[in-house]
LUMKOL-855873 format. One record per residue (C-alpha): x, y, z; residue number from 1. Coordinates in Angstrom, 3 decimals. Each point is the difference from the previous one (the first is absolute). Example, Ala and Ser with C-alpha at 12.3 -4.5 7.8 and 13.67 -1.06 7.14 Angstrom:
<nodes>
        u        v        w num
   12.300   -4.500    7.800   1
    1.370    3.440   -0.660   2
</nodes>
This chain:
<nodes>
        u        v        w num
    0.000    0.000    0.000   1
    1.349    3.504   -0.831   2
    1.117    2.342    2.766   3
   -2.679    2.349    1.407   4
    1.287    3.103   -1.818   5
    0.270   -2.001   -3.191   6
   -3.677   -0.984    0.206   7
   -1.022    3.664    0.245   8
    2.481    1.529   -2.420   9
    1.707   -2.842   -1.868  10
   -0.139   -0.338   -3.764  11
    0.591   -3.741   -0.379  12
   -2.730   -2.405   -1.065  13
    0.198   -1.764    3.387  14
   -0.324    3.283    1.933  15
   -3.004    1.092   -2.065  16
   -1.681   -3.372    0.271  17
    0.329   -0.005    3.789  18
   -1.166    3.622    0.138  19
   -3.137   -0.851   -2.006  20
   -0.831   -2.808    2.433  21
    0.765    2.158    3.061  22
   -2.304    2.785   -1.192  23
   -2.711   -2.510   -0.819  24
    0.289   -1.527    3.471  25
    0.870    2.923    2.312  26
   -1.660    2.929   -1.777  27
   -3.156   -1.757   -1.154  28
   -0.381   -3.010    2.278  29
   -0.234   -2.429   -2.912  30
    1.938   -3.028   -1.193  31
    0.640   -1.002   -3.593  32
   -2.700   -2.656   -0.297  33
   -2.857    2.379    0.851  34
    1.422    3.182   -1.535  35
   -2.199    1.751   -2.548  36
    1.236    1.689   -3.142  37
   -0.106    3.347    1.855  38
    1.859   -1.458    3.000  39
    2.838   -1.065   -2.300  40
    0.076    3.426   -1.656  41
    0.074    1.740    3.403  42
    2.837   -2.255    1.207  43
    2.131    0.769   -3.059  44
   -0.818    3.728    0.085  45
    0.804    0.323    3.717  46
    3.309   -1.783   -0.562  47
    0.953    2.409   -2.770  48
   -1.162    2.918    2.144  49
    2.417   -1.147    2.726  50
    2.851    0.427   -2.456  51
   -1.261    3.414   -1.106  52
   -0.315    1.145    3.610  53
    3.629   -0.827    0.719  54
    1.049    2.374   -2.786  55
   -2.647    2.608    0.784  56
    0.853    0.243    3.711  57
    3.720    0.297   -0.775  58
   -0.792    2.841   -2.421  59
   -2.292    1.823    2.439  60
    2.610   -0.317    2.775  61
    2.657    1.480   -2.290  62
   -2.225    2.959   -0.893  63
   -1.000    0.509    3.645  64
    3.607    0.011    1.232  65
    1.014    2.398   -2.762  66
   -2.971    2.303    0.669  67
   -0.781    0.313   -3.708  68
   -2.956    1.766   -1.541  69
   -2.667   -2.283   -1.424  70
   -2.276    0.769   -2.938  71
   -3.659   -0.400    0.972  72
   -1.926   -0.783   -3.174  73
   -3.761    0.459    0.396  74
   -2.306   -1.565   -2.587  75
   -3.649   -1.021    0.019  76
    1.003   -3.171   -1.853  77
    2.954   -2.371   -0.283  78
   -0.516   -2.654   -2.660  79
    2.876   -2.263    1.037  80
   -1.154   -3.318   -1.424  81
    0.388   -3.400    1.696  82
    3.009   -0.187    2.305  83
    1.170   -3.617    0.221  84
    1.645   -0.520   -3.382  85
    1.334    3.567   -0.054  86
    1.654   -0.481    3.401  87
    1.401   -3.410   -0.968  88
    1.522    1.583   -3.097  89
    1.486    2.931    1.936  90
    1.470   -2.328    2.635  91
    1.289   -2.365   -2.730  92
   -1.863   -2.889    1.634  93
   -2.382   -1.103   -2.758  94
    1.701   -3.280   -0.903  95
    0.728   -0.950    3.626  96
   -3.646    0.666    0.924  97
   -1.239   -2.072   -2.952  98
    2.176   -2.918    1.101  99
   -0.958    0.295    3.673 100
   -3.701    0.057   -0.922 101
    0.459   -3.019   -2.293 102
    1.838   -1.906    2.759 103
   -3.071    0.451    2.207 104
   -2.284   -1.304   -2.742 105
   -1.670    3.389   -0.446 106
   -0.845    1.707   -3.296 107
    2.006    3.204   -0.548 108
   -2.366    1.417   -2.647 109
   -3.014   -0.628    2.244 110
    1.709    1.836    2.877 111
    0.920    3.007   -2.152 112
   -3.504    0.195   -1.482 113
   -1.564   -0.024    3.472 114
    1.220    3.545    0.695 115
   -2.683    2.613   -0.728 116
    0.773    3.234   -1.790 117
    0.318    2.661    2.739 118
   -3.051    2.262   -0.330 119
    1.916    3.220    0.612 120
   -0.564    1.712   -3.335 121
   -1.874   -0.236   -3.254 122
    2.150    1.398   -2.769 123
    2.608    2.473   -1.142 124
    0.385    2.035    3.188 125
    0.572   -3.096    2.124 126
    2.437   -1.553   -2.473 127
    1.934    3.261   -0.316 128
    0.258    0.282    3.790 129
    1.350   -3.566    0.186 130
    2.566    0.812   -2.703 131
    1.149    3.060    1.946 132
    0.547   -2.169    3.079 133
    1.972   -2.512   -2.093 134
    2.157    2.822   -1.361 135
    0.652    1.448    3.454 136
    1.052   -3.441    1.216 137
    2.244   -0.596   -3.028 138
    1.706    3.351    0.640 139
    0.403   -0.859    3.737 140
   -2.007    3.058    1.016 141
   -1.656   -0.518    3.418 142
   -3.741    0.171   -0.606 143
   -3.327   -1.176    1.410 144
   -3.239   -0.197   -1.957 145
   -3.104    1.158    1.875 146
   -3.383   -0.930   -1.412 147
   -3.407   -1.383    0.804 148
   -0.356   -3.662    0.920 149
   -3.198   -0.697   -1.848 150
   -1.957   -2.916    1.409 151
   -1.431   -0.795   -3.423 152
    1.462    0.347   -3.471 153
   -1.863    1.801   -2.794 154
   -2.154   -3.009   -1.042 155
    0.044   -3.307   -1.794 156
   -2.344   -0.843   -2.801 157
   -1.751   -3.035   -1.396 158
   -2.257   -0.442   -2.987 159
   -3.310   -1.643    0.965 160
   -2.723   -0.579   -2.571 161
    1.777    2.435   -2.325 162
    0.157    2.823    2.572 163
    2.954    1.390    1.918 164
   -0.340   -0.545    3.744 165
    2.267    1.887    2.404 166
    1.339   -1.888    3.018 167
    1.759    1.329    3.073 168
    3.787   -0.498   -0.132 169
    0.612   -1.339    3.523 170
    3.780   -0.134   -0.408 171
    0.625   -0.056    3.781 172
   -2.524   -2.759    0.721 173
    2.690   -2.652    0.661 174
    2.553    2.369    1.535 175
    3.069    1.760   -1.346 176
    3.327   -1.545    1.070 177
    1.967    3.024   -1.280 178
   -1.443    2.346    2.612 179
    1.401    0.811    3.419 180
   -2.871    1.231    2.123 181
    0.714    2.977    2.252 182
   -3.276    0.487    1.915 183
    1.697    2.369    2.449 184
    0.610    2.408   -2.908 185
   -3.439   -0.239   -1.611 186
   -1.973    3.191   -0.609 187
   -3.613    0.494   -1.005 188
   -0.597    2.104   -3.090 189
   -3.443    1.576   -0.028 190
   -1.908    1.296   -2.996 191
   -2.660    2.709    0.188 192
   -3.365    0.049   -1.690 193
   -2.819   -2.491    0.033 194
   -1.433   -2.793   -2.114 195
   -3.410   -0.279   -1.591 196
   -1.742   -3.124   -1.252 197
   -2.828   -0.379   -2.467 198
   -1.513   -2.589   -2.283 199
   -0.299    0.671   -3.730 200
</nodes>
């Protein structure tokens, strides 16, 4: 079995495989035989998040010690796209993750496809904001994106009996493993006005 640090931050197939099982067991209270498709996705995503956090915390500590200025980028939308494959690519862990998943008898494509599109934007503004954040990161400019954590995405659609039917995009219904909740820092944002209802 890999060393403890290796399970959380290691890049070998063995370290990732053990990390997937640990997150399945300790973070979700499940074991492989009863794990659902979403459980497997969450286990893999949490394991990759562990590796991201190691880098992120080291970066934040460096900026904090150096007392640097940080760009605060405010946008109503951030259309970031699914995170798992993007983070695997950036960490250069795609092939190791594929092998670790295969060793466990899981389906890599099924796991990747389980991740919902984050409902944080609906078009050009959100995509542009995400590109700005990517550019800031590439240029090593300290920055934080501030936006609205929408509970629902814009909508999904189906065609029923030849008609378009809009469905609620409940992208957070099964949880979001990429978030770190900070309830002690939560603020309520109020909107003025009132609502009216009528039947046409």
